[in-house]
MIFIVO-651139 format. One line per field, with one value per residue (C-alpha): residue number from 1; residue in one letter; x, y, z. Coordinates in steps of 0.1 Angstrom, whole numbers, plus 5000, padded with zeros to 4 digits. Example, Ala and Ser with C-alpha at 12.3 -4.5 7.8 and 13.67 -1.06 7.14 Angstrom:
BEGIN
num: c(1 | 2)
residuo: c(A | S)
x: c(5123 | 5137)
y: c(4955 | 4989)
z: c(5078 | 5071)
This chain:
BEGIN
num: c(1 | 2 | 3 | 4 | 5 | 6 | 7 | 8 | 9 | 10 | 11 | 12 | 13 | 14 | 15 | 16 | 17 | 18 | 19 | 20 | 21 | 22 | 23 | 24 | 25 | 26 | 27 | 28 | 29 | 30 | 31 | 32 | 33 | 34 | 35 | 36 | 37 | 38 | 39 | 40 | 41 | 42 | 43 | 44 | 45 | 46 | 47 | 48 | 49 | 50 | 51 | 52 | 53 | 54 | 55 | 56 | 57 | 58 | 59 | 60 | 61 | 62 | 63 | 64 | 65 | 66 | 67 | 68 | 69 | 70 | 71 | 72 | 73 | 74 | 75 | 76 | 77 | 78 | 79 | 80 | 81 | 82 | 83 | 84 | 85 | 86)
residuo: c(M | A | K | S | H | L | K | L | V | T | P | A | T | A | N | R | T | V | T | P | K | R | V | P | N | A | D | L | R | T | R | E | Y | L | T | E | A | E | V | E | R | L | L | T | A | A | N | G | N | R | W | G | H | R | D | A | T | M | I | L | M | A | Y | R | H | G | L | R | V | S | E | L | V | D | R | K | R | S | S | D | P | T | A | L | T | A)
x: c(7995 | 7983 | 8002 | 8002 | 8023 | 7995 | 7969 | 7937 | 7939 | 7910 | 7909 | 7919 | 7892 | 7855 | 7838 | 7812 | 7787 | 7793 | 7765 | 7756 | 7765 | 7744 | 7708 | 7683 | 7668 | 7633 | 7643 | 7656 | 7630 | 7594 | 7594 | 7620 | 7604 | 7592 | 7556 | 7541 | 7539 | 7578 | 7585 | 7564 | 7584 | 7616 | 7603 | 7594 | 7628 | 7646 | 7628 | 7643 | 7678 | 7694 | 7689 | 7656 | 7637 | 7665 | 7668 | 7630 | 7629 | 7656 | 7639 | 7606 | 7622 | 7640 | 7607 | 7585 | 7609 | 7626 | 7660 | 7691 | 7712 | 7740 | 7714 | 7700 | 7734 | 7746 | 7717 | 7726 | 7705 | 7708 | 7692 | 7659 | 7637 | 7616 | 7647 | 7649 | 7679 | 7696)
y: c(0988 | 0969 | 0971 | 0934 | 0940 | 0962 | 0945 | 0957 | 0963 | 0965 | 0994 | 0988 | 1011 | 1012 | 1043 | 1057 | 1084 | 1117 | 1131 | 1167 | 1193 | 1221 | 1225 | 1223 | 1257 | 1244 | 1241 | 1277 | 1295 | 1289 | 1302 | 1309 | 1340 | 1375 | 1384 | 1412 | 1435 | 1430 | 1438 | 1470 | 1480 | 1474 | 1495 | 1523 | 1522 | 1521 | 1552 | 1573 | 1576 | 1593 | 1564 | 1553 | 1547 | 1525 | 1506 | 1501 | 1489 | 1463 | 1450 | 1447 | 1429 | 1405 | 1398 | 1394 | 1373 | 1354 | 1366 | 1360 | 1391 | 1379 | 1376 | 1411 | 1429 | 1410 | 1423 | 1448 | 1475 | 1462 | 1428 | 1446 | 1446 | 1476 | 1497 | 1528 | 1531 | 1564)
z: c(9162 | 9193 | 9225 | 9236 | 9266 | 9283 | 9304 | 9320 | 9357 | 9380 | 9405 | 9441 | 9456 | 9451 | 9438 | 9462 | 9458 | 9476 | 9497 | 9487 | 9514 | 9499 | 9510 | 9480 | 9469 | 9476 | 9513 | 9514 | 9493 | 9487 | 9452 | 9424 | 9408 | 9415 | 9420 | 9398 | 9429 | 9435 | 9399 | 9402 | 9432 | 9413 | 9384 | 9408 | 9425 | 9390 | 9378 | 9405 | 9391 | 9361 | 9336 | 9352 | 9320 | 9306 | 9338 | 9341 | 9305 | 9312 | 9343 | 9325 | 9295 | 9318 | 9337 | 9308 | 9286 | 9314 | 9306 | 9327 | 9335 | 9311 | 9284 | 9291 | 9292 | 9260 | 9239 | 9213 | 9200 | 9164 | 9176 | 9184 | 9153 | 9167 | 9173 | 9153 | 9129 | 9125)
């Protein structure tokens, strides 16, 4: 089922690389992580609201395990082996 009437055509324009317009993160920020003191301040601020213990636990889990926000909120209680079952 070869199509003998088709032939290979070379492109009329040359491909060029596009220069990035965005500044690299390293030029904007000196580091990509929170310090322990910054996490402590977040935990203190989180404890001041109605669901403070839950919020502080989520912040601590994200910090210690390197979780993204989407990974943190997608966690289910049943996926935690230490969670108590009723």
